[in-house]
N, C-alpha and C positions, 0 to 999 in steps of 0.2 A: 546590447546585451547577448552573449552567447549561451543559449540554452538557459535553465532554469537556475535561480540563485539556489544558494544552500538554505537560505531562511528568506522568507517575506518579510518586507517592511512591517511593523505593527500596524500601521494606519492603512495597509493596502486597501481593505475591504471599505473603508469608510471613505476612501478617497476615490473609489470608483463608481462613477454615476453611468446610468444607462446611456447618456448623450457624451461620453467620451469618444475621442477620435482615435481612428486606427490607421497604422501605416502598412497598405497592402503591397507595397514594393519589396518586400522581404519575404522569404519562405523560411519558416511560417511568418505569416504577418506580425506586426508588433503593436502593442498597445501604445498609442500616441501619448498617453499620459504617463506610464512608468516603463516603458520600453521593454516590459516582458513580453515573450512570445504567446500568441493567441492559438494555443493548442490544449487540448485536453490534458490533465495530469495523470495520463495512462500510458502504459506501454502499447505501441501498435506494432503492426508487422515489421520485423527485422529493425525495430527501434535500438538506435545506438547512441542516443543524446546522453551523453557523460554525466552531465548536470541534473537530467531528468532521473537516471538511475540512482544518483546519489541520493536525491529527495525521496525516491520510492523505497530505498533501502532501509531508511530508519524505521519505518512501521514495520517492515518485515523482520528486521532484526529485534525489534521490541517483542514481536509475536513468538519469536523463536526462542528468547530469553524467558517468556512467560512459560510456553510449553516445556522447555528444560526443567524450569523450578517446580513446575506442577508434578511432571513425572519424577523428580528427584523427592518430592514429598511423599508420594505415593510408594515409591521404593523404599524410604526411609521408614514408613508406616509397615510396611509388609503387606499392605491391602489399601484397598480405596476404590472408590466408584467414580467414573466419568460419564456424564450425560451430554451428548453433543447433539444440538437441534439445528438441523439444515433447515431454514426456513426462507423461502421465496426464491431459491435459486433456480430450481428447475432441473430437469434431466439433461439438459444441453451443456451446462457447464460442469463437466467432469472434475475439474481440478478440485472443486470444493469438496467433493465427494471422495475423491483420492485422498486428499489431505485428511479429513475426518477419519477414514479407513487406516490411514499411517498411524493418526494419534492413537485410535483404539489399539492397533496392534503394538505400539510402543508401550501404553499403559498395561496391556495384558502380559507383556513379557517382563515388565518391572513389579509385578504382583497384584496388579488391579483387577 
């Protein structure tokens, strides 16, 4: 298996037991049961795994479509309010705060 699949098989979670075997001869190591790489489904430093990037792109695209639709609704109405609750992220994760500030600016520019 080269990288992450586009979709996981429907029974992947139920088929994985705590006692499944691992193949440590690959980098990253592979699950001995399904052959998927044993690595977190997050981007790491200079990560260029094309299959992982495809897998992570869908939620980002879904969020962007939601944000665009919400901003379009506010612009069409000529007014609106948005409340953004940033809970549990902390001050060290600046990307979340930066996204919230960008959304606030976008909404204000569209009449909100």
